[in-house]
N, C-alpha and C positions, 0 to 999 in steps of 0.2 A: 428480486433476483430470480433468474431462471436458467435452466440447463436443458438441452436437447441432445440425446445420444441415440445412435442407431445400432441395433444388433441385427446385421444383415442376414445372418444365418437363420434367425428365427422370425424375420420380418417383423421386428419389434422396435417401436419407437418409445424410448424411455424419457419421460419429461419430469422435471422437478420445478415446482414453483414455491418460492419462499417469501415470506413477508407480505407487505401490501404493495401491489404492483401499480405503477402509474400507467396511464393509457399508452404512452410511447413505448414503454417496456412490453406491455401486452401486445402491441402491434408487432414488435420484433419477435416475441415468443411465437405468436400465431404464424408469422411468416416462416420461421425456421421449422416449426413442427409440421405444418401443412406441406412444406417443401420436402421434408423427409418422407412423409406419408406418400406423396405423389411419386417420388423417386422409386420407392419400393413397389407401389401398385403398378407402375409402368413396366416393371420387370415381371408382372404377372403374379405377384405374391399377395396372399391374404394378410393385410396389414393389421397389426394389433398394437395397442399402446398401453403402457404402464405409466400412470401419472401419480407421482409422489407429491401429495398436497398436505402432508402432515404439518408442515411449517407455514402453510399459506394462510394469510389473513384475509378478511373480507375485503373486497375491492370496491372502488368507486363505481357509480352507475356507468360511467363512460368505459372503464376497463371491463366491466361486466358485459356490456354490449359487444365489445370487441371479442371477448372470449366466446360469447354465444355464436357470433358470426363465424368464428374460427372453428367451433365444434361442428357446425352445419357444413362448412367447407371441407373439413377433414373427412366427414362421412361421404360426401360427394366425391372426394379424391380417392376413396378406397378403404378407409378404416372400417373394419368389421367388428372389432371388439375393443373395449377399453376397461381396464381395471384401475380404480382410484384408491389410493391409500390416503385415508383421512383421519383426523383426530379431533379438530376443533368443532364444537357444536354449531356456532354461528356460521363458520365457513361452510360446513356441510349443508346447512339450510340454504345458503346462497347457491352452492353448487347444485343442489337439487332443483332449484328454480331455473337455473341456467340450462341444465340438462333437459328439463321438460320443454323449455322454450325452443331449444335447438333441435329437439327430436332425438338427442343422443341417449336418453334414458332407456331406449329399447336395446341398446348394445352395451350398456354399462352395468358393472357391478362394483360395489364398494367393499373394501377390505381393511382390516387393521394389521393383518399379517402379510408381509411381502412374499414369503414363500408360497403361501396359499394363493395369492393373487397371480403369481407367475404360473403356477400349476394350471389355474383356470384359463389363463390366456393361451397357454401352449398346448391345451388339449387338442386331440386330433381334429381335423376339419369336419369329420362326420359328427363328432360330439358337438362341435361349435355350431354346426348347422341345426342341430336338434335343440339347442339351448334357446 
């Protein structure tokens, strides 16, 4: 299961992934998330994302590859920062591998506390550029 919400006032795309996602679900998720990022970026905004992956389970190799491609596309579309909320050790290891492969690790930070993740995401642009 997944959910994509857009906070237009903060140029923030909030996504939630839960359980084990099939490749067709991952395709739908990536399409919705990247579409939201593109829409905000086309308005000239610095797009950030908050990904709640606390209930996400490891994914199949096919779904993993779709997510990797989606991450690379999201950065090309204009995403400049992403905070991930994680809890499971195996899922975190898989997410680390995907982020390295997509190049997203350079704009990514992981958190266990949602308030702390939101603070980091919404820091001023000057602070974001220095990070």
